[in-house]
C-alpha positions, 0 to 999 in steps of 0.5 A: 701784918699782925691784926690787933684783936680786941680783948677784955680790958685789963685791970688798970695797970699799976706802975712798978716801983722800979722804972720801966728799964732795968739798970745794967747791974740788975739781973732779975726783977719781980713784979706783982700782978698789975705791975707795968714792966714798960709802957709804950714810948719808954726807952728800950734798954733791956730784953726780959726773959720770963722765968715765972708767971706771965706778961701781957703785951698791950696797946692803949686806946685813946680812951684809956682802954687796952688791946691785948697783943699777946702773952709771954710765959716762962721761957719767952722773951719780952721787949724784942725789937729794933726801935729805940723805944717800945711800941707797946706796953707790958704788964704782969698778969700775976706775980712774975719773975724776970731775968734782965738781959742788956739789949746790946748783949743779947747773943745773935744765936738766940734769934735762931730759936724758932720760938724767939724768931717768931716773937721777934718777927711779931715785934718787928711787925708791930714796929712797922705798924707803929711807924705807919700809924705815926706817919698818919698822925703826923700827916704823912711825912715826905716819902723820902723821910718814910723810906729813910726811916724804914731803911734805918730800922732795917739797918739796926735790925741787921747790926743787932743780928750780926749782919752788915747794917749797910746791906739790905738783902734781896729777900726784901723785895720791892713789893714787900718794902712798898707794902710796908710804906703803903706806896706803889712799887712804881712810886718806890722805884722813883724815890729809890732813884732819888736816894741814889742821886743823893748818894745815899743808896746804891744797887748791890749784887745781893740787894741794896747798899746804904752808902750813908747811914748818918745822912739817912738818919738825919733824913728819917728825923723828918718822919718823927 
């Protein structure tokens, strides 16, 4: 899991004159230094490729100061992830030009680039951390809701990369999933049995099959 390292506080961001998400017809954007590309909680509709300049990804603290997560430079993609909303903000550190790629049109082959794969992995880790923090702020939703929320996120990840969204491969061991959910392997096994009894999941030769994604999404709503 990534550690959010404290960095010097950024200049107070100025919201761009355009909203945080580009329209389907928009292919390029130019931001001035300090302009915000998107904020935490904004709907995720596009992925942005930095053509010129630099973008800082950040999290806002409760007191309004910021924690720097990483910087994106020409050739890097910003806005990667699988949740429907951004879990961090993005701000131009200098005059920056970006190409806007519709989220739904991003070619799966892009994920085969080592650099993009690394950034995508970092984005997913931030999303998992965000789900954990949301659980804690909400008073820890019921375990079934937390597991369903994670499974729905992983299913979207599969669909986004061109894989079967209903199958979670055995590369996600029980220990890894239990770590994501901050529960013991024994507890996870118990709740997986419960989900199986509800006909929501079943064992598959290469992992776990999600039998009813719609119902899992409804169950996951309890984690919001």
